[in-house]
C-alpha positions in Angstrom: 103.5 23.1 19.4 102.1 21.5 22.1 99.0 23.3 23.8 99.0 22.8 27.8 96.7 20.6 29.0 93.8 22.6 30.5 93.2 21.2 34.3 90.0 20.8 35.7 88.9 23.1 38.6 88.8 21.2 42.1 85.6 20.0 43.3 84.2 21.2 46.3 84.9 18.0 48.1 88.5 17.9 46.8 88.9 21.5 48.4 91.6 21.7 51.1 89.5 22.2 54.6 93.0 23.9 56.6 92.5 27.6 55.7 89.3 27.5 57.0 90.5 26.2 60.3 93.4 28.5 60.4 91.3 31.3 60.1 88.6 30.2 62.8 91.7 29.8 65.4 93.0 33.0 64.6 89.8 34.4 64.9 89.0 32.6 68.3 92.2 33.5 69.5 91.9 37.3 68.8 88.5 37.4 70.5 89.9 35.4 73.6 92.9 37.7 73.8 90.1 41.0 74.0 87.8 39.3 76.7 90.6 38.6 79.1 90.6 40.9 82.1 93.5 43.5 81.2 95.8 44.9 84.2 95.8 48.5 83.7 99.0 50.4 82.7 101.2 51.1 85.7 100.6 54.8 87.1 103.0 57.0 86.3 104.8 58.6 89.4 103.2 61.2 91.3 104.5 64.6 89.9 105.9 66.2 92.7 103.4 69.3 93.7 104.5 72.6 92.9 106.8 74.4 95.4 105.2 77.4 97.5 107.1 79.7 99.5 105.5 81.1 102.1 106.9 83.7 104.5 105.6 83.1 107.9 104.5 85.8 110.2 106.1 86.0 113.7 104.0 84.2 116.4 101.5 86.9 118.1 103.5 86.7 121.1 106.6 87.9 119.5 105.1 91.3 119.2 103.4 91.2 122.3 106.8 90.6 124.0 108.8 93.3 121.8 105.9 95.8 122.8 105.6 94.9 126.1 109.2 96.0 126.3 109.1 99.2 123.8 105.7 100.4 123.9 106.5 103.5 126.1 107.1 104.7 123.2 103.9 104.6 121.2 102.1 107.5 120.6 98.3 107.0 120.7 95.1 108.2 119.2 92.1 106.9 120.3 93.6 104.1 122.0 95.0 103.1 118.6 98.6 103.3 117.4 100.9 101.5 114.7 104.0 99.7 114.7 106.1 97.9 112.3 108.3 94.5 113.4 111.6 94.6 112.4 111.9 91.7 109.9 115.2 89.7 110.0 114.3 87.4 106.7 113.9 90.9 104.5 116.3 93.1 106.7 113.6 95.8 107.0 110.7 96.8 108.9 108.3 95.3 107.2 105.8 93.4 109.6 102.9 95.9 110.1 100.2 95.9 113.1 97.7 97.8 114.3 97.4 97.8 118.2 94.4 98.6 120.1 94.6 99.9 123.6 91.8 98.8 126.2 92.8 99.6 129.8 95.8 97.3 130.3 95.5 95.1 127.5 96.6 95.3 124.1 95.4 94.2 121.0 97.3 93.1 117.6 95.9 93.0 114.4 98.3 92.4 111.4 98.3 95.3 108.7 99.4 95.2 105.0 101.4 98.5 105.6 101.8 101.6 107.8 99.1 104.2 107.3 100.2 107.1 110.0 103.7 109.2 109.7 106.7 107.2 111.1 107.9 108.4 114.4 111.2 110.2 113.8 112.3 111.4 117.1 112.6 110.2 120.9 113.7 106.6 119.9 116.9 104.5 120.2 118.4 103.6 117.2 118.2 99.8 118.2 114.6 99.7 118.4 112.9 96.8 116.6 110.0 98.7 116.4 109.2 101.7 114.0 106.4 103.8 116.0 103.8 106.1 114.4 102.5 109.1 115.7 99.6 111.3 114.4 99.2 114.1 112.0 99.2 116.7 114.7 101.8 115.4 116.7 103.8 115.7 113.8 103.0 119.3 112.9 103.3 120.1 116.7 107.0 118.8 116.4 108.0 120.6 113.2 106.1 123.7 114.6 108.5 123.9 117.3 111.5 123.8 115.0 112.9 120.5 116.6 114.2 118.5 113.5 116.1 114.8 114.8 116.8 112.9 112.5 116.4 108.8 113.1 119.4 107.1 112.4 119.1 103.4 111.2 
């Protein structure tokens, strides 16, 4: 049998230089790409802010005008009274104010709810305001035996 001829290993002078130049070019290209300035990625479109529904209180001029027309029904104690204004959005008397009387001037301060008993007599049914009365005036009214329901 024939034995294959042994091929002697190539000498360093005979080795091809091409693979080392390809590797060097690849490394230089990769380095160049890394050094290049990059554009920032496009920003995502801004998300819409969460929608907040805010109920607006009526302007102070509204309560002033309504109170000027209907304020004769107010029951005062120490020049203070409380009223509730009809809210057309909620269909209830839900906008409450404390009213301070100083001479002929009236000052309004919004409050979260009425703290006095509601006046249930002597008001027309179409009143845009709910008025309150004092505990004393409520007791007097009830002691006299006069009951009149407020129809709304």
